[in-house]
N, C-alpha and C positions, 0 to 999 in steps of 0.2 A: 389249378393254378398257385404256384407257393406266394402268398403275400408277403411282400415286402412290410418288415414290421416298422420304417422308419418314413416309408411314402404316406404322405398326408394330402395331397391333391395334384392337379395340373393347372399349368397355365393357360388362362385364357385372354390375358388382357396385357399390354406392354406400353408404356408412355415414360420414355428417358428410363429413369432409375424407378419408375413405379411399376410393380408388377400385381396383377390380381391374380388369385388361385381360387379355383373351385375345388371345396373341400373332398375327397374322396370318399365313397358311401362304404368302405372297408372298415372303415371306424366311425359306426354311427354313434357311437356313446363319448367320442372324442378321447379316447383312452388308449393309449397304446404302451407296450413293454418292448425296452431292446437291453438286452443283456440282463434281465431280471431286473431291472430298473423302470417304475412306471413313470410316465411323462404326460401331462395335459395337452392336449393338441389345440393350438389356437391362442395362447395365453398372449396379451399384449406384453411386448419387450422380450419375447424369446426369439431365437436365431433360427432362420430356415437355409438350407445349402440346396443349391439346384445344379445336378451334374451337368457340365457342358463340355463334351469329350474329355479332355485328361484332367479338366480343372472344375473347381468347384465355385461357384459364385453363392455369396454370404448376403442375406438379408435379413431386418429386422420388421416382426410383425407389430402394424399400426394401427390395423382396424381389422374386425371379424365382425361378421353377421352382415344384415341389410345393407348397412351405410357403406360397406367395401363392394358393392355391387356396380360395374359399369354402368353410368348414363343411359349409353344405348342399348342396356341391356335389362335396366330395370322394368320395363313393361312384360318382358316374356320370360321371367324367371321367376318358376313356380318354388323353387327352393332359394329365393333369394337370401337366406338366413345363412348361405353354406360357402360363402366366400371369405376371403382374406385380402388384405392391402399388405403389401410387404415394401417396404424401401431397401434397395441396394446399396450396400456398403463398400462391398471390396470381394475379392477372389482369392482362391488358393490351390496350389497345384495339389493333385492326390498326395504327395509326400506331407502334406501341413504346413509349409511356408506360407504364410498369409499376408498380403499385400494389398493397402487401400486404393479405392479406384477399381474403373473396371477396361478391359481389353476387348470385351465381347459382351453380348445382350443375349437374354435368351430368347426362344420363340414359342409360339403358339406349340400346347401338350408336351413343352418341356415338364418334367417331375419336378416338385417341391418336395424336399425330406426334411424331417425333424433332424435338429441337431441334436446329439447325444452328449452328455458328459464327456466322454472319451473323445470326441470332435472338438469340445470346447478346450480341454486337456492341451491336444496338439496345438491348437492356435494361441491360446495364453499362455501356456507352461512354458516358460525358459529363465527360470529362475538363477540358471546359472549363469547367464551373461551379466557382467556386472553393470552395466548401463541401465539395469532393469532395479527399480526398488518395489518393495512389497508393502502397500497402504492397507490392506486387508484382504478379502475373500469376496470372490462373487455371490450375490445373495441368491440363496438356494441349493448352493454348490461350493459346500466349506472347504472342500480339497482341492480347491483351482484358486490360486492367489491371483490377489489383483495387482498386476504390474504394470508399472509408468517406467516409461524410457525419459530420463533422464535429460539426453541429448534433445528431444522434441520439448520437455516439461519447462526446462528455463527459458533459453532462448528464443523459443516459439511463443513465449506468453501465456500466462494463464488466468483464471479467474477461479475464485472458491466463492459461490453464491450460496446463501441459505437465509432464511428469518431467523430471529432471536431465538434462541434454545434449538435449533434443528441441530447442533453440533458442529458448527463453523469453527469456533477456536479452537476443539479439541482436532481436527480433521489439519486445521494449521499447523499445529504442534505436532504431531503425529507425523506429517511431510518432513516438516524441519528435522523431526529427531532422526530419520532416515537418511537425510539429503547432508548431514552433519555428522555421521559415522566416519570415524579417523581411520578404521582399519581398512574402510571400502575408497572412504573418497579423501584423502589426508589433505588435499589442496581446496576443497570446497570453499565458497566466499558467499556469503548470507548477509545483507543489510536489512534491519527489520525497524519500521514504522511504527512503533506501539503508541499507539494514540492513550491506550486506558491502562497501560502499564498492568498487563496481563502475565506475559511470557516472560519476564525475568524468574520469577519463581522454578518455571516450567524447565528452562535451559540454562540455568546458572552456572551447568557444570563445565558447559562448551560454549558458552557467549562471553562477549565483554559487555556489559550493561553500563549504559551512559544516561546519566538522569540529573535533573534539577534536584538540589539539596541531595546527594545521593549518601549512601549510607556506606562508607568507605571500611567499615569495620567487616561487611559481607560481601567486599569484592568490587562495590560497585564504584563508578567514576563519574565524577561531575562532567555534565553536557555543557561544553564550550563552543559557541558559534561565534568566530571572529566577526564584526559588525563590517571590516574592510574588507572581508570576502563576499559582500553582498555585491550586487551591481548598483546602478542608481536607484533604479525604479524601486528595488527591494530594501534598498536602504530608508528611500525616502518613506515607504509605506509603515515601516515598523519605528521611523525615528521622529522625522516632521508632521508625518500625515499630508493629506491632500493640500496642495498650494492654492491658494485664490487667483493667481494669474501667473502667467508665462514667465514675465518679469523675474518675478522672486524663485520660480523655479530653476531658470536659467543661470542667477545670481550664484545659487545655491550650488548648481552642478559646476559651475566655472572655479566656484570658491575650494571643492571638494578635489579638483582636479589640479590645481593651483599647488595643493597640500601635499598630493601625491608624487605631483612633480619634485616638490621640494624634498619630500620622502626619499624618493630613489635618488635623488644627488648624493644626500647625506649619509645612505644605506644603499648601495649600488646592489644590485639581484639579478641573477643571470635570468635570461630570456625577456628583459624591459629593458628600456632606456629612456632617456628623456624625451625622445625625437620618436618615440611609435606607443607611449603611453597614451591609456583613454581614461574616460571618467569610471570604466567597467573595469578595468585591472585589478586583479587583487593585492594592491599593495597598501602597507598600513600606513594610516595618519591617525592623529589625535582627533576625535571628534569632539571631546571635551574642551580644547582649546577652540575647535572651531565655532563651537557654539557659544563660548566664551566673548570670543569676538565677534560675532554674529549679533550677540545680545548687546554689545555696548554699542554697537553701530548702530542699531536699530531702534532699541529702548530707552538711548541713552540721553542724558538732560546734558547742557553744558553752559559756561559762563558768557553769557552773551559779550560783556565788554571785555573780557581781556584779550591781549594780543595773542597770536595765534589761532591755527585751525580749529575748530569744533571739537575734533576727535582728542585733542591735546589740552582741552579744558575741560573734560568732564565733569560734572558737579555732583561730587558723591556724597552722601551723607554720612555724618560722624557718629561715633559712639560716645560715650559720656567721657573720653580719655581723649577725645578727639582724634582719633583714628579714622582714616577714609573707610568706609564700609565696602572696599571692593570685590568683596565675593570672591569665589576661588574656582578656578576651571576643573582641580583636580575633586575636588566633592560636588561640582555641578551646583554650586552656591551663586546666585546671581548676585552681581552689583545692585545696589540700592542708591537708587538717585535724588535728589533734592527735589522738592516741587517747583511747580512753573511761577516765576517773580517776574512784575512787569512793572513792580513801583520801585525807584530807587530808594526810595525810604525804606523799603524794608529788607536793605542788605543788597548783595551781590544779585544783577538780572541773571534769572535764569531761564532758558528757553528750551523747546526740542529742537535736536540735531535740525540743522538746514534741510539735507539730502541723507536722508535715511538709507541703509544699505537694501532692507526690506520694506514693501509697503506696509505688511502687517507682521506683528510681534508673537500672533497666536501660536504659529507652527514651533517657535523659539521656547516656550512655556509649555508646549506640549514634550519636547524634546529634554527640555531642562526636568520637568518630571520624572520622566521615564531614566534619566541618568542618577536621580537619587533613589529609585525603587528598587529595594533588593531585588525583586520579581525579574527584574528586568537585568539581572548582572550577568546571567549566561552569554548574552549577548553584548552588552555593552563594558563590561568587565572581566573580560573572558581570560582571567588568570594570568600565564606565561604568553597570551598574546594580545595582551594590552599594549598599545603601543604608547611611549613617551611623546614628550611633545616635539621631538625630531623626527619621530615615527619607527624609532628602534623597538623591537619585541625581542623578548627572551627566547620565543620560538617560532617558527615558521610554518607555513600550510604544509610541508612535507610531514611533520609529526603530526599534525591533525588527521592527514588523510590517510598516515599510517596507521593511527589508533582506531580510525573506522573500518576499513576495508583492506588492510597488511599486518594485522597481530596474526598471532598464532593458533588463535584460536578460531574455528570456520565460522562463527555466527557473532553480528555485533547487533546489539538492540539499543536502539535510539528511544527511550521511554522517553516520550512527549506530555505526559500526563501532567506536569509541572509548568508547561509552557503556556503564558497568560492565554486566555481563548480570544482575546480581540485580535492577537497575532499569530495563531496556530496554524491558520491555513496558509500562511506567507512564508510561515517557517517552515514547512512542509515544502512549500515549493521551492524554498532556499535550499535546502538540504540535498534535494532531487536534482537541482539545476548543477551545483558544486559538484555532485558526484559524478554527473553525466556529462560534464564540461570536462572534468579530470581523465575519465577514462577515455573519453572521445581524442581527447589531444595525446593521449599515452597510447594511444591505441596500438602502436608497434611496437613497443617496450615490455619487457616481461612482468611488469607488474600491470599494464593493462588488460582489457577485457579478451581480448583475443586469445591469448596466452591462458587465461585464467578468469573464467567468464565470472559475473557478477549477479547475484538473484536479488532484485527487487522488491521485499517484499508489504504492501502497501493496505493497513488494516484501515477498518472505518473509511473506505474508499470514495464512496458516495459524496460524504462533509467536503472535499477539495478536488474531486474530478467532475463534478457538475457544470453545468455550463457556464456559470459563472466562478468555477473554483481556481484559485492562485495557482494551482500545480499543475492546471487543465493542458499547455503549450508545453511544458517539457516533457510531461507526459506521452502526452500524443507523439513528440517528437521519439522518445523511448521507443515505444509501440510500433512505430515505421519504421525507424533507423537502428535503432538498439541491436537488433539480431547480427548486424555486421561488425561491431565492436564488441561483442559478447557480453551486454548486457540486456538481461532479461527481466522482467515484471510480474509479481504475482498480485492480481486485484482480488481482493477481501471486501466483501460487501454484503450487507442484509436489503438493500433498496438499487438492485441493478437498475430499475427504470428509472434512476438519479443521476446514473453516469453517464458521461459523454459517451454516444454511440458509435462514434470513431475507436475509441479505446477499447470497447468490449468487442467491435469487430476484427479487431487485430489480434485476439487471444486466439491461440492455436488450441489450448484444451479448458474444458469446463469442469468444475466439480461441482455439479446443480446439487445440493441438498434439498431439504425441504423449501417448496417457497408457496405462500398460499394465495399472495397478491396475483391476480390475473395479469395485472400491468407487467409485473416483475417477470413472471413467467415468459410472457411476450416477446421481451426484449431478449431474456436467455435463447429463446426459439428462432428468433431471426437472426441472432449473432452466431450459432453453432453452422459449420460450412456442409454440416448432412442435413438432409430433409426429414427430420426425423420429429415432426410437430405429435406424432403418436406417441413417443417417450416420454418427451418433455411435458405431456399431459399427467403421466405420472408422478410430476414433482409433488402435488399438495397431501400425496397420502405416502410419501418417504416416512420413516420412523427415523427418530431422533441416531444420528450417526451414519445413517445410509447416504449415499449419493450415487447420483448418475454421472458418470464419468465419461465424455464425449472430447473427441478431437484426436490431434494428432498423435498426443503420447500414448494413447491408447491403441491397439490394433483393431478393436472391436468396440462399439460404444458398450458400456458393462455398468448393471446396475450392482454395486458394490456397499458391503458391510465394511466401513472404516474401521481399522483395528485401533482403538484407544491406546495412549503410553499409558505407562504405568502411573499410578497415583501419583510418583514424586515428580514425574513431567507432565502433568496435566496443566495448562494455564488458569489463571486466576478469574473465570470466568460463568463459575457454576451459578445456577439461579438460587438465592436463598432460600431456604426449604421452611415453611411455615410447621410442620410437624412431621418430624422425621423419624421414622419406626427404626434406623439403622442406630448402634450406638454411637455417641458423641465420638467417643475414639476412634472409631472408623469409618465417620461419614468424613467424605469430601468436603461438605459445607455443614460442619458444627455449629450447634445454637437450636432456635426455634422456639414454638410456644412449647413446647413440651419438656423444656428444662424449667429448673429452678432459679427463681430471681436470685438475683446477687444480693447478699444484704445491705450494704451501701455501694450502689453503683456510684463511680467516680466521674462525675461532669465536671470538671476541672479540666481532666484529660480531654473530655468531649470537646470544649472551646479550646483548648491549645491546638489541637490538630484541625480546627477550623481556620484560628487565625494565622498560622504557618503556613495555611493550605499545603499541609503535608501528611498523611494519613500514619506515619510511620515517627514518634516522637520517643524521646528517650526513656519518658515516666514508665511508659508501656511495658508490661513485663511479659 
């Protein structure tokens, strides 16, 4: 009888999508040849096909040897090491068209065959389809491209997970470069939340880069987030801080609503009127003047013996020229008040206001300090979006949103490396909420996500998508409902175990790079839709830049070598090299202990960058 070179065994046990195969004795050495190519039988992660009539079922080998023996067979199997466990993942007609899911199941004694490189090409290889992007090649099969379905990648959400140094940032840069090719996707739209400022240099020719203290000479733009675009809770979190009691919080709420109502009366805007405005409506108002009035009404002192109301008789200190030190709302300079005086012999009687607006003034001191500190200018002095006392602004939110998601460039990078760490997580939540709200309400317009989908890429997601993360609620809404409105998310993290499980479970595609922590691996295993524990157990031994891609955007799970971008398009995230054998001019990370020391290191520049909180200063050549 002629031996079939691809036959590896027969099915002896079927349990749902899990089948167990007894290896054939025809290949005792575990090696076979197909079309002159040698294939090792029983490799974990390799594929198996099962002919069923005119179709093939495809599965993935997850166990080999004695551990793969069915429990009810373990006692009477003298050759228990000749079993394999296979997880079924899909089926294909004999013409090669593969589909995920199963319409039928194998039965006892059905044959299991090796999947050759020619078979994989017929399944994976459709590079002519414009909705596929090539991110590398199948590990061990250089001729087979690793193709990702853009339709499934963007709106069905995805996650790129890997330990530090596993090639995560390079993988992100590679995918972004592919998705932003203007010849293929002239209307692609990607918004990147860049926590550490890694991607600006890699994507500067196809991205608008917004950052604090932007270097306009190289095309960067100032990051400006108008405080009045925040909802009430967000604004309180970044400005006043927590309130000690509900009365103070409600008082501030009412005053903000009053200011917004006054603003909309002075400067009407389409879509909102006095009778339907709320405290969360993004309407400009002057926070400086609100702070100034609240400060006077809360921390002020007044002349007790003078006629009129207390607020009309505030007791200001005076300068040597006798001018009252009333402060200035525009510069957030607080007024200075006289000390309490209860003795008529010492001059006018001065006392505390009988009914201060707020019970505590600490929140006003916090806000005043932030209004004066330049590091908060991106929020409280947002350039052309800064309202005057009557609420008038030079530009409105349409200009802001257009610059973020409506420009001629496919990628917008929000470089958040200069945002104060105390409010960073809140700001990320604000940006995500503003973007989602805008696209949600504009879903039926050409600028909305249905006609031009938007991909949100969230770096270092474990910092703000954990159980206490400020962006958690809005991202949960995005991953649950964003698909319907053309809003997709790509979660990037080195600690998937710290990310809220609801968010990971909604990701349709996973790029799993090397993960050494068992807790992180278990979260990936539990989140993927296929029952592929055997495949995810390979995560600790993946090479740098190698990923297991699972989910909806790939036809079959695949172990892939991600092709890195060219040197000029790589992110600024490489590890410093202690001793580099490569010449400094050619190295991606020049420097190290092998280079000669500078004759006179300039530590004046060192201190200047520290004080300015900016790694780029004009002194550096």
